[in-house]
C-alpha positions as CSV (number, residue, x, y, z in Angstrom):
1,X,0.4,-0.2,-0.1
2,X,1.1,3.4,-1.3
3,X,2.2,5.8,2.7
4,X,2.3,9.7,1.5
5,X,3.4,9.8,5.6
6,X,3.0,7.5,8.2
7,X,-0.4,7.7,9.0
8,X,-1.4,9.1,5.2
9,X,-1.7,6.2,3.0
10,X,-3.4,6.4,-0.8
11,X,-5.9,3.7,-1.8
12,X,-6.7,5.4,-5.0
13,X,-7.4,3.6,-8.3
14,X,-6.2,3.7,-12.3
15,X,-8.2,3.5,-14.9
16,X,-7.2,2.3,-17.7
17,X,-9.9,1.6,-19.9
18,X,-11.4,4.9,-20.1
19,X,-10.8,6.1,-23.8
20,X,-12.5,9.9,-22.8
21,X,-12.4,11.5,-19.9
22,X,-15.5,13.8,-19.1
23,X,-16.6,12.5,-22.6
24,X,-14.1,15.0,-24.5
25,X,-10.2,14.7,-23.8
26,X,-8.0,11.9,-25.0
27,X,-6.0,10.1,-21.7
28,X,-4.2,7.2,-24.3
29,X,-1.9,6.8,-20.5
30,X,-5.3,6.3,-19.0
31,X,-6.6,8.9,-15.5
32,X,-5.9,7.9,-11.7
33,X,-9.1,9.0,-9.3
34,X,-6.9,9.5,-6.2
35,X,-8.2,9.8,-2.9
36,X,-6.4,8.9,0.6
37,X,-7.5,8.3,4.6
38,X,-6.4,9.2,7.5
39,X,-5.5,6.5,10.5
40,X,-5.6,8.3,13.7
41,X,-8.4,8.1,17.1
42,X,-10.1,9.0,14.3
43,X,-10.3,7.6,10.7
44,X,-10.8,9.9,7.2
45,X,-11.5,8.7,4.1
46,X,-10.7,11.8,1.8
47,X,-12.7,11.0,-1.3
48,X,-14.3,8.1,-2.7
49,X,-13.6,7.4,-6.9
50,X,-15.4,6.6,-10.6
51,X,-18.1,4.4,-10.1
52,X,-16.2,2.3,-12.8
53,X,-13.5,1.4,-10.6
54,X,-15.8,1.4,-7.8
55,X,-14.8,-2.6,-6.7
56,X,-11.1,-2.8,-7.1
57,X,-11.7,1.3,-4.9
58,X,-13.2,-0.5,-2.3
59,X,-10.8,-3.2,-2.0
60,X,-8.2,-1.3,-1.5
61,X,-10.3,0.8,1.1
62,X,-11.0,-2.1,2.7
63,X,-7.5,-2.4,2.8
64,X,-5.9,0.2,4.6
65,X,-9.4,0.5,7.2
66,X,-7.7,-2.7,8.3
67,X,-11.3,-4.5,10.2
68,X,-11.5,-0.6,11.8
69,X,-15.0,1.6,11.4
70,X,-14.4,5.2,9.2
71,X,-15.4,8.0,11.3
72,X,-15.8,10.5,8.8
73,X,-16.0,11.0,5.3
74,X,-14.8,14.1,2.9
75,X,-15.5,15.1,0.2
76,X,-14.2,18.1,-0.8
77,X,-15.7,17.8,-4.7
78,X,-18.8,16.6,-5.8
79,X,-18.2,15.6,-9.5
80,X,-18.9,12.1,-9.8
81,X,-15.4,10.5,-10.5
82,X,-14.8,11.4,-7.0
83,X,-17.7,11.6,-5.3
84,X,-19.5,8.5,-7.2
85,X,-19.6,6.1,-4.0
86,X,-20.3,8.1,-1.2
87,X,-23.8,6.7,-0.9
88,X,-22.0,3.3,-0.3
89,X,-20.7,4.6,2.0
90,X,-22.6,5.5,4.1
91,X,-25.4,3.4,3.9
92,X,-22.0,0.8,4.9
93,X,-21.2,2.5,7.8
94,X,-23.8,3.7,10.2
95,X,-21.5,5.8,12.4
96,X,-19.6,7.7,9.2
97,X,-20.4,11.5,9.0
98,X,-19.5,12.9,5.0
99,X,-18.4,16.2,5.9
100,X,-18.6,19.2,2.7
101,X,-19.2,22.4,1.9
102,X,-22.6,23.9,2.4
103,X,-22.9,23.8,-1.4
104,X,-22.3,20.5,-1.9
105,X,-24.9,19.7,1.0
106,X,-27.3,21.2,-1.9
107,X,-26.2,19.0,-4.7
108,X,-26.9,15.6,-2.7
109,X,-29.9,14.6,-3.8
110,X,-28.6,15.4,-6.8
111,X,-26.7,12.7,-7.5
112,X,-28.5,10.7,-4.7
113,X,-31.9,11.1,-5.2
114,X,-34.4,9.7,-2.4
115,X,-31.0,9.2,0.2
116,X,-31.4,10.5,3.5
117,X,-28.5,12.8,4.6
118,X,-30.5,13.8,8.2
119,X,-28.1,13.5,11.0
120,X,-25.6,12.1,9.0
121,X,-24.3,15.5,7.5
122,X,-20.5,17.9,8.1
123,X,-20.8,21.1,6.7
124,X,-17.4,22.9,6.7
125,X,-16.0,26.3,5.5
126,X,-13.3,28.7,5.0
127,X,-10.8,27.9,8.5
128,X,-12.7,25.1,9.7
129,X,-11.0,22.6,11.9
130,X,-12.3,18.6,11.7
131,X,-9.4,17.0,14.5
132,X,-9.4,13.8,14.1
133,X,-6.0,12.6,17.1
134,X,-3.0,14.0,16.1
135,X,-4.0,15.3,12.8
136,X,-5.9,17.9,12.1
137,X,-7.8,18.7,9.1
138,X,-8.5,22.9,8.6
139,X,-10.8,23.6,5.3
140,X,-10.0,26.0,2.6
141,X,-12.9,26.9,0.8
142,X,-12.2,26.8,-3.3
143,X,-14.9,27.5,-5.2
144,X,-15.3,27.5,-8.5
145,X,-12.5,25.9,-8.7
146,X,-13.7,24.4,-10.7
147,X,-17.2,23.6,-9.0
148,X,-18.8,25.3,-6.8
149,X,-18.8,23.1,-4.1
150,X,-14.8,22.2,-4.0
151,X,-13.4,22.3,-0.6
152,X,-9.2,21.5,0.2
153,X,-8.5,20.3,3.2
154,X,-4.8,21.2,5.0
155,X,-3.3,18.3,7.5
156,X,-1.5,20.7,10.2
157,X,0.3,17.6,11.5
158,X,1.6,16.5,8.6
159,X,1.8,19.8,6.6
160,X,-0.2,17.7,3.4
161,X,-3.1,20.0,1.4
162,X,-5.5,17.4,-0.6
163,X,-5.9,20.0,-3.4
164,X,-9.1,18.5,-4.8
165,X,-9.1,18.6,-8.8
166,X,-6.2,21.7,-8.2
167,X,-2.5,20.5,-9.4
168,X,-3.9,17.4,-11.2
169,X,-3.1,15.8,-14.4
170,X,-4.1,13.4,-17.5
171,X,-2.8,10.1,-17.2
172,X,-2.9,6.8,-14.4
173,X,-0.1,6.5,-11.8
174,X,0.9,3.2,-13.1
175,X,2.9,5.3,-15.5
176,X,4.9,7.7,-13.3
177,X,8.0,6.6,-12.4
178,X,7.3,8.2,-9.2
179,X,3.9,8.2,-7.2
180,X,5.4,9.9,-4.6
181,X,7.4,12.8,-6.4
182,X,10.2,13.1,-4.4
183,X,11.4,17.1,-5.4
184,X,13.8,14.1,-8.4
185,X,12.2,12.8,-10.5
186,X,9.1,13.5,-9.3
187,X,8.5,16.5,-11.7
188,X,9.2,15.7,-15.2
189,X,8.0,17.3,-18.9
190,X,5.4,14.8,-18.9
191,X,4.3,16.0,-15.7
192,X,4.2,19.6,-16.8
193,X,3.0,18.6,-20.1
194,X,-0.5,16.9,-18.8
195,X,-0.9,18.8,-15.8
196,X,-1.3,22.2,-18.7
197,X,-3.2,20.2,-20.7
198,X,-5.6,19.6,-17.1
199,X,-5.3,22.9,-15.9
200,X,-6.3,25.3,-19.3
201,X,-9.2,22.3,-20.4
202,X,-10.6,21.6,-17.3
203,X,-9.8,24.7,-14.3
204,X,-8.7,27.5,-17.2
205,X,-11.5,29.6,-17.3
206,X,-11.6,30.3,-13.1
207,X,-7.4,31.9,-13.5
208,X,-9.2,34.4,-11.0
209,X,-10.2,31.6,-8.6
210,X,-7.1,29.8,-9.1
211,X,-4.8,33.0,-7.5
212,X,-6.6,33.1,-4.8
213,X,-6.2,29.7,-3.7
214,X,-2.1,29.7,-4.9
215,X,-2.0,32.9,-2.0
216,X,-4.4,30.4,0.3
217,X,-0.8,28.2,-0.3
218,X,1.3,31.2,0.3
219,X,0.5,31.5,4.0
220,X,0.9,27.5,5.1
221,X,3.6,25.3,4.9
222,X,2.5,22.7,2.3
223,X,5.0,19.3,2.1
224,X,3.7,17.5,0.0
225,X,0.3,18.0,-2.1
226,X,-2.0,15.5,-2.6
227,X,-4.4,15.8,-6.0
228,X,-7.8,14.0,-7.2
229,X,-5.6,13.3,-10.5
230,X,-1.8,12.6,-10.8
231,X,1.3,12.3,-8.5
232,X,1.4,13.8,-4.8
233,X,4.4,16.5,-5.4
234,X,7.0,16.7,-2.8
235,X,10.4,19.1,-2.9
236,X,11.2,20.6,-6.1
237,X,8.2,19.3,-7.9
238,X,6.4,21.1,-5.1
239,X,7.9,24.4,-5.5
240,X,7.7,24.2,-9.7
241,X,3.8,22.6,-10.0
242,X,3.1,26.3,-7.8
243,X,5.0,28.2,-9.5
244,X,3.1,27.2,-12.8
245,X,-0.1,27.5,-11.6
246,X,0.4,31.5,-10.4
247,X,2.0,32.0,-13.8
248,X,-1.1,30.0,-15.3
249,X,-3.8,31.7,-13.5
250,X,-2.5,35.0,-14.4
251,X,-3.1,34.3,-17.8
252,X,0.4,34.6,-18.2
253,X,2.2,33.0,-21.3
254,X,4.6,30.9,-20.5
255,X,7.2,30.4,-22.8
256,X,8.4,32.1,-25.7
257,X,6.7,31.0,-29.1
258,X,4.3,30.9,-31.5
259,X,1.2,29.4,-32.0
260,X,-0.5,28.5,-35.4
261,X,-3.7,27.2,-35.5
262,X,-5.2,26.0,-39.0
263,X,-8.2,24.5,-40.3
264,X,-7.6,24.2,-44.3
265,X,-10.6,22.3,-46.4
266,X,-7.8,21.2,-49.4
267,X,-4.1,21.9,-48.6
268,X,-4.2,25.4,-49.3
269,X,-4.4,26.8,-46.2
270,X,-2.4,24.1,-44.4
271,X,0.8,26.0,-47.2
272,X,0.2,28.7,-46.2
273,X,0.2,28.2,-42.2
274,X,2.9,25.8,-43.2
275,X,4.8,28.8,-44.4
276,X,4.4,30.9,-42.9
277,X,6.2,28.6,-39.8
278,X,8.9,28.4,-42.2
279,X,9.1,31.8,-42.6
280,X,9.2,32.7,-39.3
281,X,11.4,30.1,-37.9
282,X,14.0,31.9,-40.5
283,X,13.1,35.0,-39.0
284,X,15.2,33.7,-35.6
285,X,11.5,32.9,-33.9
286,X,12.0,30.9,-30.1
287,X,9.4,28.5,-31.4
288,X,7.2,27.1,-33.4
289,X,4.2,25.4,-33.3
290,X,2.4,24.6,-36.6
291,X,-1.6,22.8,-35.3
292,X,-4.2,21.1,-37.2
293,X,-7.5,21.6,-36.1
294,X,-9.7,19.5,-38.0
295,X,-6.7,16.4,-36.6
296,X,-4.8,17.0,-33.6
297,X,-6.2,17.3,-30.3
298,X,-8.6,20.3,-29.5
299,X,-7.6,20.3,-25.5
300,X,-3.7,19.9,-26.9
301,X,-4.2,23.3,-28.9
302,X,-5.7,25.1,-26.3
303,X,-2.7,24.4,-24.0
304,X,-0.6,25.6,-27.1
305,X,-3.1,28.7,-27.3
306,X,-2.5,29.1,-23.3
307,X,1.5,28.1,-23.2
308,X,2.9,30.9,-25.8
309,X,2.0,34.6,-26.2
310,X,1.2,35.2,-30.0
311,X,-1.1,33.1,-32.1
312,X,-1.8,33.0,-35.3
313,X,-5.3,32.1,-37.1
314,X,-6.1,30.8,-40.2
315,X,-8.7,29.5,-41.7
316,X,-10.9,28.3,-44.7
317,X,-14.2,30.4,-45.3
318,X,-16.6,27.9,-45.0
319,X,-21.1,28.4,-45.9
320,X,-20.3,32.3,-45.4
321,X,-18.8,32.1,-42.1
322,X,-15.6,30.4,-41.3
323,X,-14.6,26.3,-41.2
324,X,-16.5,25.0,-38.4
325,X,-12.9,23.7,-36.3
326,X,-11.7,27.1,-36.3
327,X,-14.8,28.2,-35.2
328,X,-15.2,26.0,-32.5
329,X,-11.2,26.3,-31.0
330,X,-11.6,30.4,-30.5
331,X,-15.5,28.9,-29.0
332,X,-13.1,27.1,-27.0
333,X,-10.7,30.1,-25.6
334,X,-14.3,32.7,-25.3
335,X,-15.6,29.3,-22.5
336,X,-12.4,29.5,-21.4
337,X,-11.4,33.3,-20.6
338,X,-8.8,33.1,-22.4
339,X,-6.9,36.8,-22.6
340,X,-3.6,39.1,-22.6
341,X,-2.5,37.8,-26.2
342,X,-1.9,38.7,-29.7
343,X,-3.4,37.9,-33.2
344,X,-2.0,37.3,-36.1
345,X,-5.3,36.0,-38.9
346,X,-4.8,34.5,-42.3
347,X,-8.2,34.0,-44.8
348,X,-8.4,32.0,-47.6
349,X,-12.0,31.7,-49.9
350,X,-12.4,31.1,-53.3
351,X,-14.8,33.6,-54.4
352,X,-15.6,35.4,-51.9
353,X,-13.3,35.5,-48.2
354,X,-14.9,35.6,-44.8
355,X,-12.7,33.8,-42.5
356,X,-11.2,36.6,-41.4
357,X,-14.7,38.9,-40.7
358,X,-15.4,35.7,-38.7
359,X,-11.9,35.4,-36.8
360,X,-11.5,39.4,-36.0
361,X,-15.2,40.0,-34.5
362,X,-14.3,36.1,-32.0
363,X,-11.1,37.3,-31.2
364,X,-12.5,40.7,-30.8
365,X,-14.2,39.7,-28.3
366,X,-11.9,38.1,-26.2
367,X,-10.1,40.6,-23.6
368,X,-7.1,42.4,-23.3
369,X,-6.2,40.8,-27.0
370,X,-4.4,42.7,-30.2
371,X,-4.9,41.9,-33.2
372,X,-1.4,42.0,-35.4
373,X,-1.5,43.9,-39.1
374,X,-1.7,43.5,-42.1
375,X,-4.5,40.7,-42.0
376,X,-3.6,38.1,-45.0
377,X,-6.2,36.8,-48.2
378,X,-5.4,34.4,-50.4
379,X,-7.4,32.4,-52.8
380,X,-7.2,29.2,-53.1
381,X,-4.0,29.0,-53.4
382,X,-0.6,31.0,-52.2
383,X,0.8,33.0,-55.4
384,X,3.7,35.1,-55.0
385,X,1.9,38.2,-53.9
386,X,0.3,36.3,-50.8
387,X,4.3,35.7,-50.1
388,X,5.1,38.2,-49.4
389,X,1.4,39.8,-47.1
390,X,3.0,36.6,-45.2
391,X,6.3,38.1,-45.0
392,X,5.0,40.8,-43.6
393,X,2.4,39.3,-41.8
394,X,6.0,37.8,-40.0
395,X,7.6,40.9,-39.1
396,X,4.8,42.3,-37.5
397,X,5.1,39.9,-36.0
398,X,8.8,40.0,-34.8
399,X,8.5,42.8,-34.7
400,X,6.9,43.3,-31.2
């Protein structure tokens, strides 16, 4: 059994069978549903798991209890991948108290119709404490990271933050080199990549709320972070994760570079996007990422859009508008509260280009985003004059 400390046990499970997390994010390395148990005078179970892996999770719980009865079930987050087994826990252990936020109490009937929670729920808020013996859990409000009922808890004895969905990542723990980051190899490029894709697509809209949590963390001595997905973080791994969360939640670019995201029907727009990438590399751009919105993972392109300060959108006109995958990309940016970036625009149209107008309108609806001129218009296939326009756009992008 994996131990976080002498008295905190990991009882979570891996899901290697899932194809799409939340029915939209590809997870080729699977997913972990993390859960923990504090073994003290009073036993606290911290979150359950997705029903998909319910039997495996209950076996882990039984082994960790070693014949004892749990006193508390702390529900940090009501999403079904963490809270699906609440009803079974209350039915199995008659003396168990459910600990959650007031907002979570309101949500309970949504998921567990007809279950009587009277006398079984302890409501907690910011600053409240739960005494377990040597361990004390201090609760931290984390509303809208990324649901309104979310709380985190801090174990004052072992200096552990149970961070709900915060500091999570895609991927099962069996695929991690270390289940518990020790500051040497616990933070890998793979961790940051999948943590970044996870953050911007799931929590990215709520930067202000994440900033609030980051500031609260600065006031306490957090030596271990136990998230609901992904590896436990300690040492340098923890410090780097907090640093990245601070950058991400401020909507600041993390790395120098330019993302070129294109939506091409017959290849003409793709050729223009690739050529613009070549021109920018020749001019010394630090990093160029060219993504095909029709074929590449949309969540990864969203991740790159947040990672870099500059985005070029290149799209074909379609039905007097823009090719749908480009509309979908810009819509994703809108709903994720995307802001403080620069855009270049390349449109294509065989007889009446309309893509540029639509893309410009959607970008203008984003907060503090600048459009770098000129907008480039090509007709079906690139020609010599189009090459000159791409050169001019590249100059403008590099000049800033």
